[in-house]
mmCIF file as gemmi writes it, N, C-alpha and C atoms, coordinates in Angstrom:
data_model
loop_
_atom_site.group_PDB
_atom_site.id
_atom_site.type_symbol
_atom_site.label_atom_id
_atom_site.label_alt_id
_atom_site.label_comp_id
_atom_site.label_asym_id
_atom_site.label_entity_id
_atom_site.label_seq_id
_atom_site.pdbx_PDB_ins_code
_atom_site.Cartn_x
_atom_site.Cartn_y
_atom_site.Cartn_z
_atom_site.occupancy
_atom_site.B_iso_or_equiv
_atom_site.pdbx_formal_charge
_atom_site.auth_seq_id
_atom_site.auth_asym_id
_atom_site.pdbx_PDB_model_num
ATOM 1 N N . MET Axp A 1 ? 0.912 -1.221 -0.01 1 0 ? 1 A 1
ATOM 2 C CA . MET Axp A 1 ? -0.006 0.395 0.054 1 0 ? 1 A 1
ATOM 3 C C . MET Axp A 1 ? 0.974 1.3 -0.076 1 0 ? 1 A 1
ATOM 4 N N . GLU Axp A 2 ? 0.55 2.05 -0.723 1 0 ? 2 A 1
ATOM 5 C CA . GLU Axp A 2 ? 1.599 3.295 -0.602 1 0 ? 2 A 1
ATOM 6 C C . GLU Axp A 2 ? 1.013 3.793 0.315 1 0 ? 2 A 1
ATOM 7 N N . GLU Axp A 3 ? 2.087 5.143 0.64 1 0 ? 3 A 1
ATOM 8 C CA . GLU Axp A 3 ? 1.828 5.613 1.777 1 0 ? 3 A 1
ATOM 9 C C . GLU Axp A 3 ? 1.114 7.281 1.043 1 0 ? 3 A 1
ATOM 10 N N . THR Axp A 4 ? 0.519 7.783 1.871 1 0 ? 4 A 1
ATOM 11 C CA . THR Axp A 4 ? -0.247 9.189 1.572 1 0 ? 4 A 1
ATOM 12 C C . THR Axp A 4 ? 0.218 10.124 2.166 1 0 ? 4 A 1
ATOM 13 N N . ALA Axp A 5 ? -0.346 10.869 1.79 1 0 ? 5 A 1
ATOM 14 C CA . ALA Axp A 5 ? 0.448 12.623 2.908 1 0 ? 5 A 1
ATOM 15 C C . ALA Axp A 5 ? -0.185 12.79 4.319 1 0 ? 5 A 1
ATOM 16 N N . ALA Axp A 6 ? -1.758 12.162 3.995 1 0 ? 6 A 1
ATOM 17 C CA . ALA Axp A 6 ? -2.392 11.996 4.933 1 0 ? 6 A 1
ATOM 18 C C . ALA Axp A 6 ? -2.078 10.958 6.446 1 0 ? 6 A 1
ATOM 19 N N . ASN Axp A 7 ? -1.212 10.047 5.913 1 0 ? 7 A 1
ATOM 20 C CA . ASN Axp A 7 ? -1.031 8.987 6.896 1 0 ? 7 A 1
ATOM 21 C C . ASN Axp A 7 ? 0.291 9.367 6.899 1 0 ? 7 A 1
ATOM 22 N N . ARG Axp A 8 ? 1.107 9.927 6.448 1 0 ? 8 A 1
ATOM 23 C CA . ARG Axp A 8 ? 2.77 10.916 6.758 1 0 ? 8 A 1
ATOM 24 C C . ARG Axp A 8 ? 2.449 11.451 8.185 1 0 ? 8 A 1
ATOM 25 N N . VAL Axp A 9 ? 1.36 12.444 7.752 1 0 ? 9 A 1
ATOM 26 C CA . VAL Axp A 9 ? 1.001 13.65 8.915 1 0 ? 9 A 1
ATOM 27 C C . VAL Axp A 9 ? 0.658 12.884 10.306 1 0 ? 9 A 1
ATOM 28 N N . ARG Axp A 10 ? -0.233 11.576 10.015 1 0 ? 10 A 1
ATOM 29 C CA . ARG Axp A 10 ? -0.809 11.211 11.281 1 0 ? 10 A 1
ATOM 30 C C . ARG Axp A 10 ? 0.482 10.751 11.763 1 0 ? 10 A 1
ATOM 31 N N . GLU Axp A 11 ? 1.443 9.93 11.03 1 0 ? 11 A 1
ATOM 32 C CA . GLU Axp A 11 ? 2.455 9.222 11.395 1 0 ? 11 A 1
ATOM 33 C C . GLU Axp A 11 ? 3.394 9.997 12.439 1 0 ? 11 A 1
ATOM 34 N N . LEU Axp A 12 ? 4.098 11.465 11.815 1 0 ? 12 A 1
ATOM 35 C CA . LEU Axp A 12 ? 4.537 12.379 12.4 1 0 ? 12 A 1
ATOM 36 C C . LEU Axp A 12 ? 4.24 12.663 13.548 1 0 ? 12 A 1
ATOM 37 N N . ARG Axp A 13 ? 2.792 13.118 13.437 1 0 ? 13 A 1
ATOM 38 C CA . ARG Axp A 13 ? 2.247 13.756 14.483 1 0 ? 13 A 1
ATOM 39 C C . ARG Axp A 13 ? 2.54 12.465 16.128 1 0 ? 13 A 1
ATOM 40 N N . GLU Axp A 14 ? 2.047 11.473 15.694 1 0 ? 14 A 1
ATOM 41 C CA . GLU Axp A 14 ? 1.815 10.311 16.469 1 0 ? 14 A 1
ATOM 42 C C . GLU Axp A 14 ? 3.073 9.878 17.109 1 0 ? 14 A 1
ATOM 43 N N . ALA Axp A 15 ? 4.649 9.954 16.599 1 0 ? 15 A 1
ATOM 44 C CA . ALA Axp A 15 ? 5.511 9.329 16.931 1 0 ? 15 A 1
ATOM 45 C C . ALA Axp A 15 ? 6.1 10.777 18.104 1 0 ? 15 A 1
ATOM 46 N N . ARG Axp A 16 ? 5.749 11.778 17.756 1 0 ? 16 A 1
ATOM 47 C CA . ARG Axp A 16 ? 6.107 12.736 18.581 1 0 ? 16 A 1
ATOM 48 C C . ARG Axp A 16 ? 4.952 13.229 20.049 1 0 ? 16 A 1
ATOM 49 N N . GLY Axp A 17 ? 4.076 11.842 19.592 1 0 ? 17 A 1
ATOM 50 C CA . GLY Axp A 17 ? 3.374 12.264 21.154 1 0 ? 17 A 1
ATOM 51 C C . GLY Axp A 17 ? 2.105 13.221 21.163 1 0 ? 17 A 1
ATOM 52 N N . TRP Axp A 18 ? 2.038 13.895 20.006 1 0 ? 18 A 1
ATOM 53 C CA . TRP Axp A 18 ? 0.841 14.767 20.008 1 0 ? 18 A 1
ATOM 54 C C . TRP Axp A 18 ? -0.453 14.697 19.819 1 0 ? 18 A 1
ATOM 55 N N . SER Axp A 19 ? -1.19 15.199 20.306 1 0 ? 19 A 1
ATOM 56 C CA . SER Axp A 19 ? -2.746 14.972 19.712 1 0 ? 19 A 1
ATOM 57 C C . SER Axp A 19 ? -3.23 16.051 18.47 1 0 ? 19 A 1
ATOM 58 N N . GLN Axp A 20 ? -4.052 15.533 17.83 1 0 ? 20 A 1
ATOM 59 C CA . GLN Axp A 20 ? -4.515 16.681 16.743 1 0 ? 20 A 1
ATOM 60 C C . GLN Axp A 20 ? -4.54 17.512 17.173 1 0 ? 20 A 1
ATOM 61 N N . SER Axp A 21 ? -5.329 18.355 18.094 1 0 ? 21 A 1
ATOM 62 C CA . SER Axp A 21 ? -5.13 19.605 18.988 1 0 ? 21 A 1
ATOM 63 C C . SER Axp A 21 ? -3.853 19.956 19.225 1 0 ? 21 A 1
ATOM 64 N N . VAL Axp A 22 ? -3.153 19.831 19.988 1 0 ? 22 A 1
ATOM 65 C CA . VAL Axp A 22 ? -1.49 20.293 20.115 1 0 ? 22 A 1
ATOM 66 C C . VAL Axp A 22 ? -0.741 20.442 18.169 1 0 ? 22 A 1
ATOM 67 N N . LEU Axp A 23 ? -1.282 19.406 17.223 1 0 ? 23 A 1
ATOM 68 C CA . LEU Axp A 23 ? -0.572 19.614 16.321 1 0 ? 23 A 1
ATOM 69 C C . LEU Axp A 23 ? -1.335 21.015 15.875 1 0 ? 23 A 1
ATOM 70 N N . ALA Axp A 24 ? -3.031 20.807 15.758 1 0 ? 24 A 1
ATOM 71 C CA . ALA Axp A 24 ? -3.615 22.361 15.602 1 0 ? 24 A 1
ATOM 72 C C . ALA Axp A 24 ? -3.297 23.372 16.024 1 0 ? 24 A 1
ATOM 73 N N . GLU Axp A 25 ? -3.243 23.296 17.427 1 0 ? 25 A 1
ATOM 74 C CA . GLU Axp A 25 ? -2.271 24.477 18.125 1 0 ? 25 A 1
ATOM 75 C C . GLU Axp A 25 ? -1.049 25.113 17.236 1 0 ? 25 A 1
ATOM 76 N N . THR Axp A 26 ? -0.427 24.268 17.258 1 0 ? 26 A 1
ATOM 77 C CA . THR Axp A 26 ? 1.398 24.806 16.583 1 0 ? 26 A 1
ATOM 78 C C . THR Axp A 26 ? 1.305 25.125 15.299 1 0 ? 26 A 1
ATOM 79 N N . VAL Axp A 27 ? 0.443 25.035 14.442 1 0 ? 27 A 1
ATOM 80 C CA . VAL Axp A 27 ? 0.385 25.499 13.273 1 0 ? 27 A 1
ATOM 81 C C . VAL Axp A 27 ? -1.129 26.528 12.945 1 0 ? 27 A 1
ATOM 82 N N . GLY Axp A 28 ? -1.717 26.038 13.791 1 0 ? 28 A 1
ATOM 83 C CA . GLY Axp A 28 ? -2.527 27.759 13.703 1 0 ? 28 A 1
ATOM 84 C C . GLY Axp A 28 ? -3.896 27.152 13.249 1 0 ? 28 A 1
ATOM 85 N N . LEU Axp A 29 ? -4.565 25.794 13.102 1 0 ? 29 A 1
ATOM 86 C CA . LEU Axp A 29 ? -5.757 25.496 12.383 1 0 ? 29 A 1
ATOM 87 C C . LEU Axp A 29 ? -6.587 24.97 13.555 1 0 ? 29 A 1
ATOM 88 N N . SER Axp A 30 ? -7.769 24.399 13.275 1 0 ? 30 A 1
ATOM 89 C CA . SER Axp A 30 ? -8.632 23.662 14.019 1 0 ? 30 A 1
ATOM 90 C C . SER Axp A 30 ? -8.225 22.377 14.139 1 0 ? 30 A 1
ATOM 91 N N . ARG Axp A 31 ? -8.655 21.485 15.325 1 0 ? 31 A 1
ATOM 92 C CA . ARG Axp A 31 ? -8.611 20.054 15.387 1 0 ? 31 A 1
ATOM 93 C C . ARG Axp A 31 ? -8.975 19.33 14.261 1 0 ? 31 A 1
ATOM 94 N N . GLN Axp A 32 ? -10.572 19.912 13.739 1 0 ? 32 A 1
ATOM 95 C CA . GLN Axp A 32 ? -11.201 19.514 12.351 1 0 ? 32 A 1
ATOM 96 C C . GLN Axp A 32 ? -10.434 19.469 11.606 1 0 ? 32 A 1
ATOM 97 N N . SER Axp A 33 ? -9.848 20.325 11.062 1 0 ? 33 A 1
ATOM 98 C CA . SER Axp A 33 ? -9.105 20.696 9.768 1 0 ? 33 A 1
ATOM 99 C C . SER Axp A 33 ? -7.712 19.798 10.032 1 0 ? 33 A 1
ATOM 100 N N . VAL Axp A 34 ? -7.147 19.434 10.957 1 0 ? 34 A 1
ATOM 101 C CA . VAL Axp A 34 ? -6.436 18.328 11.241 1 0 ? 34 A 1
ATOM 102 C C . VAL Axp A 34 ? -6.739 17.201 10.873 1 0 ? 34 A 1
ATOM 103 N N . PHE Axp A 35 ? -7.829 16.733 11.155 1 0 ? 35 A 1
ATOM 104 C CA . PHE Axp A 35 ? -8.666 15.782 11.422 1 0 ? 35 A 1
ATOM 105 C C . PHE Axp A 35 ? -9.092 15.619 9.669 1 0 ? 35 A 1
ATOM 106 N N . ALA Axp A 36 ? -9.325 16.449 9.177 1 0 ? 36 A 1
ATOM 107 C CA . ALA Axp A 36 ? -9.786 16.355 7.898 1 0 ? 36 A 1
ATOM 108 C C . ALA Axp A 36 ? -8.367 16.186 6.62 1 0 ? 36 A 1
ATOM 109 N N . ILE Axp A 37 ? -7.479 16.595 7.079 1 0 ? 37 A 1
ATOM 110 C CA . ILE Axp A 37 ? -5.963 16.674 6.52 1 0 ? 37 A 1
ATOM 111 C C . ILE Axp A 37 ? -5.474 15.276 6.64 1 0 ? 37 A 1
ATOM 112 N N . GLU Axp A 38 ? -5.846 14.509 7.911 1 0 ? 38 A 1
ATOM 113 C CA . GLU Axp A 38 ? -5.212 13.334 8.163 1 0 ? 38 A 1
ATOM 114 C C . GLU Axp A 38 ? -5.883 12.36 7.324 1 0 ? 38 A 1
ATOM 115 N N . THR Axp A 39 ? -7.308 12.374 7.136 1 0 ? 39 A 1
ATOM 116 C CA . THR Axp A 39 ? -8.289 11.54 6.646 1 0 ? 39 A 1
ATOM 117 C C . THR Axp A 39 ? -8.15 11.739 5.158 1 0 ? 39 A 1
ATOM 118 N N . GLY Axp A 40 ? -7.658 12.563 5.144 1 0 ? 40 A 1
ATOM 119 C CA . GLY Axp A 40 ? -7.384 12.819 3.413 1 0 ? 40 A 1
ATOM 120 C C . GLY Axp A 40 ? -8.797 13.541 2.73 1 0 ? 40 A 1
ATOM 121 N N . ARG Axp A 41 ? -9.456 14.336 3.651 1 0 ? 41 A 1
ATOM 122 C CA . ARG Axp A 41 ? -10.657 14.927 3.032 1 0 ? 41 A 1
ATOM 123 C C . ARG Axp A 41 ? -10.358 16.002 2.851 1 0 ? 41 A 1
ATOM 124 N N . ALA Axp A 42 ? -9.403 16.778 3.079 1 0 ? 42 A 1
ATOM 125 C CA . ALA Axp A 42 ? -8.86 18.112 2.573 1 0 ? 42 A 1
ATOM 126 C C . ALA Axp A 42 ? -7.382 18.094 2.536 1 0 ? 42 A 1
ATOM 127 N N . LEU Axp A 43 ? -7.523 18.864 1.314 1 0 ? 43 A 1
ATOM 128 C CA . LEU Axp A 43 ? -5.831 19.089 1.165 1 0 ? 43 A 1
ATOM 129 C C . LEU Axp A 43 ? -5.803 20.71 1.244 1 0 ? 43 A 1
ATOM 130 N N . PRO Axp A 44 ? -3.957 20.211 2.169 1 0 ? 44 A 1
ATOM 131 C CA . PRO Axp A 44 ? -3.948 21.859 2.722 1 0 ? 44 A 1
ATOM 132 C C . PRO Axp A 44 ? -3.429 22.604 1.362 1 0 ? 44 A 1
ATOM 133 N N . ALA Axp A 45 ? -3.8 24.284 1.718 1 0 ? 45 A 1
ATOM 134 C CA . ALA Axp A 45 ? -3.103 24.938 0.912 1 0 ? 45 A 1
ATOM 135 C C . ALA Axp A 45 ? -1.236 24.892 1.395 1 0 ? 45 A 1
ATOM 136 N N . VAL Axp A 46 ? -0.948 25.592 0.496 1 0 ? 46 A 1
ATOM 137 C CA . VAL Axp A 46 ? 0.542 25.534 0.335 1 0 ? 46 A 1
ATOM 138 C C . VAL Axp A 46 ? 1.138 26.165 1.359 1 0 ? 46 A 1
ATOM 139 N N . ASP Axp A 47 ? 0.815 27.235 2.165 1 0 ? 47 A 1
ATOM 140 C CA . ASP Axp A 47 ? 1.212 27.623 3.33 1 0 ? 47 A 1
ATOM 141 C C . ASP Axp A 47 ? 0.814 26.951 4.482 1 0 ? 47 A 1
ATOM 142 N N . ILE Axp A 48 ? -0.15 26.181 4.638 1 0 ? 48 A 1
ATOM 143 C CA . ILE Axp A 48 ? -1.022 25.335 5.386 1 0 ? 48 A 1
ATOM 144 C C . ILE Axp A 48 ? 0.627 24.082 5.587 1 0 ? 48 A 1
ATOM 145 N N . ALA Axp A 49 ? 0.332 23.516 4.511 1 0 ? 49 A 1
ATOM 146 C CA . ALA Axp A 49 ? 1.482 22.494 3.981 1 0 ? 49 A 1
ATOM 147 C C . ALA Axp A 49 ? 3.063 22.972 4.721 1 0 ? 49 A 1
ATOM 148 N N . LEU Axp A 50 ? 3.546 24.238 4.201 1 0 ? 50 A 1
ATOM 149 C CA . LEU Axp A 50 ? 4.527 24.442 4.732 1 0 ? 50 A 1
ATOM 150 C C . LEU Axp A 50 ? 4.868 24.827 6.254 1 0 ? 50 A 1
ATOM 151 N N . ARG Axp A 51 ? 3.722 24.871 6.485 1 0 ? 51 A 1
ATOM 152 C CA . ARG Axp A 51 ? 3.684 24.882 8.128 1 0 ? 51 A 1
ATOM 153 C C . ARG Axp A 51 ? 3.285 23.738 9.074 1 0 ? 51 A 1
ATOM 154 N N . LEU Axp A 52 ? 2.571 22.766 8.461 1 0 ? 52 A 1
ATOM 155 C CA . LEU Axp A 52 ? 2.755 21.415 8.7 1 0 ? 52 A 1
ATOM 156 C C . LEU Axp A 52 ? 4.163 20.775 8.763 1 0 ? 52 A 1
ATOM 157 N N . ALA Axp A 53 ? 5.087 21.004 7.49 1 0 ? 53 A 1
ATOM 158 C CA . ALA Axp A 53 ? 6.326 20.528 7.436 1 0 ? 53 A 1
ATOM 159 C C . ALA Axp A 53 ? 7.049 20.946 8.212 1 0 ? 53 A 1
ATOM 160 N N . LYS Axp A 54 ? 7.288 22.344 8.821 1 0 ? 54 A 1
ATOM 161 C CA . LYS Axp A 54 ? 8.149 22.579 9.48 1 0 ? 54 A 1
ATOM 162 C C . LYS Axp A 54 ? 7.692 22.274 11.253 1 0 ? 54 A 1
ATOM 163 N N . ALA Axp A 55 ? 6.302 22.231 11.86 1 0 ? 55 A 1
ATOM 164 C CA . ALA Axp A 55 ? 6.136 21.224 12.99 1 0 ? 55 A 1
ATOM 165 C C . ALA Axp A 55 ? 6.727 20.333 13.198 1 0 ? 55 A 1
ATOM 166 N N . LEU Axp A 56 ? 6.545 19.404 12.055 1 0 ? 56 A 1
ATOM 167 C CA . LEU Axp A 56 ? 6.843 17.947 12.017 1 0 ? 56 A 1
ATOM 168 C C . LEU Axp A 56 ? 7.984 17.806 11.963 1 0 ? 56 A 1
ATOM 169 N N . ASP Axp A 57 ? 8.763 18.431 11.395 1 0 ? 57 A 1
ATOM 170 C CA . ASP Axp A 57 ? 10.25 18.671 10.949 1 0 ? 57 A 1
ATOM 171 C C . ASP Axp A 57 ? 10.246 17.748 9.746 1 0 ? 57 A 1
ATOM 172 N N . CYS Axp A 58 ? 9.579 17.659 8.973 1 0 ? 58 A 1
ATOM 173 C CA . CYS Axp A 58 ? 9.48 17.025 7.365 1 0 ? 58 A 1
ATOM 174 C C . CYS Axp A 58 ? 9.855 18.09 6.566 1 0 ? 58 A 1
ATOM 175 N N . PRO Axp A 59 ? 10.399 17.852 5.559 1 0 ? 59 A 1
ATOM 176 C CA . PRO Axp A 59 ? 10.478 18.329 4.035 1 0 ? 59 A 1
ATOM 177 C C . PRO Axp A 59 ? 9.448 18.79 3.39 1 0 ? 59 A 1
ATOM 178 N N . VAL Axp A 60 ? 8.681 19.777 3.021 1 0 ? 60 A 1
ATOM 179 C CA . VAL Axp A 60 ? 7.709 19.795 2.959 1 0 ? 60 A 1
ATOM 180 C C . VAL Axp A 60 ? 7.149 19.101 1.491 1 0 ? 60 A 1
ATOM 181 N N . GLU Axp A 61 ? 8.468 19.028 0.272 1 0 ? 61 A 1
ATOM 182 C CA . GLU Axp A 61 ? 8.543 18.191 -0.701 1 0 ? 61 A 1
ATOM 183 C C . GLU Axp A 61 ? 8.367 16.795 -0.589 1 0 ? 61 A 1
ATOM 184 N N . GLY Axp A 62 ? 8.68 15.98 0.889 1 0 ? 62 A 1
ATOM 185 C CA . GLY Axp A 62 ? 8.031 14.866 1.072 1 0 ? 62 A 1
ATOM 186 C C . GLY Axp A 62 ? 6.522 14.776 1.44 1 0 ? 62 A 1
ATOM 187 N N . LEU Axp A 63 ? 5.776 15.801 1.545 1 0 ? 63 A 1
ATOM 188 C CA . LEU Axp A 63 ? 4.231 15.695 1.793 1 0 ? 63 A 1
ATOM 189 C C . LEU Axp A 63 ? 3.842 16.115 0.187 1 0 ? 63 A 1
ATOM 190 N N . ALA Axp A 64 ? 4.366 16.629 -0.227 1 0 ? 64 A 1
ATOM 191 C CA . ALA Axp A 64 ? 3.99 17.645 -1.182 1 0 ? 64 A 1
ATOM 192 C C . ALA Axp A 64 ? 3.554 16.303 -2.381 1 0 ? 64 A 1
ATOM 193 N N . ALA Axp A 65 ? 4.454 15.114 -2.288 1 0 ? 65 A 1
ATOM 194 C CA . ALA Axp A 65 ? 4.937 14.186 -3.298 1 0 ? 65 A 1
ATOM 195 C C . ALA Axp A 65 ? 3.85 13.267 -2.84 1 0 ? 65 A 1
ATOM 196 N N . ALA Axp A 66 ? 3.625 12.507 -1.377 1 0 ? 66 A 1
ATOM 197 C CA . ALA Axp A 66 ? 2.582 11.771 -1.274 1 0 ? 66 A 1
ATOM 198 C C . ALA Axp A 66 ? 1.016 12.413 -1.139 1 0 ? 66 A 1
ATOM 199 N N . TYR Axp A 67 ? 1.071 14.006 -1.275 1 0 ? 67 A 1
ATOM 200 C CA . TYR Axp A 67 ? -0.059 14.076 -1.841 1 0 ? 67 A 1
ATOM 201 C C . TYR Axp A 67 ? -0.245 14.228 -3.125 1 0 ? 67 A 1
ATOM 202 N N . ARG Axp A 68 ? 0.572 14.239 -4.167 1 0 ? 68 A 1
ATOM 203 C CA . ARG Axp A 68 ? 0.214 14.162 -5.078 1 0 ? 68 A 1
ATOM 204 C C . ARG Axp A 68 ? 0.157 12.728 -5.816 1 0 ? 68 A 1
ATOM 205 N N . ALA Axp A 69 ? 0.742 11.32 -5.013 1 0 ? 69 A 1
ATOM 206 C CA . ALA Axp A 69 ? 0.243 10.078 -5.593 1 0 ? 69 A 1
ATOM 207 C C . ALA Axp A 69 ? -1.01 10.027 -4.963 1 0 ? 69 A 1
ATOM 208 N N . SER Axp A 70 ? -1.458 10.139 -3.896 1 0 ? 70 A 1
ATOM 209 C CA . SER Axp A 70 ? -2.76 10.28 -3.447 1 0 ? 70 A 1
ATOM 210 C C . SER Axp A 70 ? -4.008 10.627 -3.926 1 0 ? 70 A 1
ATOM 211 N N . ARG Axp A 71 ? -3.708 11.621 -4.597 1 0 ? 71 A 1
ATOM 212 C CA . ARG Axp A 71 ? -4.527 12.834 -5.741 1 0 ? 71 A 1
ATOM 213 C C . ARG Axp A 71 ? -5.1 11.83 -6.86 1 0 ? 71 A 1
ATOM 214 N N . GLU Axp A 72 ? -3.817 11.565 -7.258 1 0 ? 72 A 1
ATOM 215 C CA . GLU Axp A 72 ? -3.818 10.406 -8.602 1 0 ? 72 A 1
ATOM 216 C C . GLU Axp A 72 ? -4.584 8.903 -8.393 1 0 ? 72 A 1
ATOM 217 N N . LEU Axp A 73 ? -4.46 8.548 -7.042 1 0 ? 73 A 1
ATOM 218 C CA . LEU Axp A 73 ? -5.074 7.344 -7.091 1 0 ? 73 A 1
ATOM 219 C C . LEU Axp A 73 ? -6.36 7.621 -7.004 1 0 ? 73 A 1
ATOM 220 N N . ARG Axp A 74 ? -7.022 8.908 -6.293 1 0 ? 74 A 1
ATOM 221 C CA . ARG Axp A 74 ? -8.594 9.008 -6.514 1 0 ? 74 A 1
ATOM 222 C C . ARG Axp A 74 ? -8.82 9.806 -7.867 1 0 ? 74 A 1
ATOM 223 N N . THR Axp A 75 ? -8.091 10.303 -8.654 1 0 ? 75 A 1
ATOM 224 C CA . THR Axp A 75 ? -8.327 10.721 -9.904 1 0 ? 75 A 1
ATOM 225 C C . THR Axp A 75 ? -8.724 9.595 -10.922 1 0 ? 75 A 1
ATOM 226 N N . PRO Axp A 76 ? -10.517 10.027 -11.133 1 0 ? 76 A 1
ATOM 227 C CA . PRO Axp A 76 ? -10.402 8.864 -12.46 1 0 ? 76 A 1
ATOM 228 C C . PRO Axp A 76 ? -9.77 9.042 -13.913 1 0 ? 76 A 1
ATOM 229 N N . PRO Axp A 77 ? -9.562 8.166 -14.479 1 0 ? 77 A 1
ATOM 230 C CA . PRO Axp A 77 ? -8.791 8.076 -15.74 1 0 ? 77 A 1
ATOM 231 C C . PRO Axp A 77 ? -9.388 8.958 -16.891 1 0 ? 77 A 1
ATOM 232 N N . ALA Axp A 78 ? -8.837 9.62 -17.314 1 0 ? 78 A 1
ATOM 233 C CA . ALA Axp A 78 ? -9.652 10.764 -18.318 1 0 ? 78 A 1
ATOM 234 C C . ALA Axp A 78 ? -10.815 10.058 -19.091 1 0 ? 78 A 1
ATOM 235 N N . TRP Axp A 79 ? -10.21 8.686 -19.303 1 0 ? 79 A 1
ATOM 236 C CA . TRP Axp A 79 ? -11.507 8.417 -20.425 1 0 ? 79 A 1
ATOM 237 C C . TRP Axp A 79 ? -12.911 8.071 -19.957 1 0 ? 79 A 1
ATOM 238 N N . CYS Axp A 80 ? -12.698 8.28 -18.517 1 0 ? 80 A 1
ATOM 239 C CA . CYS Axp A 80 ? -14.077 8.202 -17.371 1 0 ? 80 A 1
ATOM 240 C C . CYS Axp A 80 ? -15.092 9.099 -18.062 1 0 ? 80 A 1
């Protein structure tokens, strides 16, 4: 199974022992927004992705690549 950015955010947050609320406060989001990002229901804007990467001490390129991969999996083929 390919790792998605949503799973990566959750994995990095949990590795720090942070709750969704702690991450949300750290990056200036609501807990509900963090939940939506972690479940793949929301794609963060560039500024939010940068703040997430900084807070989680992860290169933003790693998150961006995972988001692209997860979006490609949900995008129907052009012929549909």
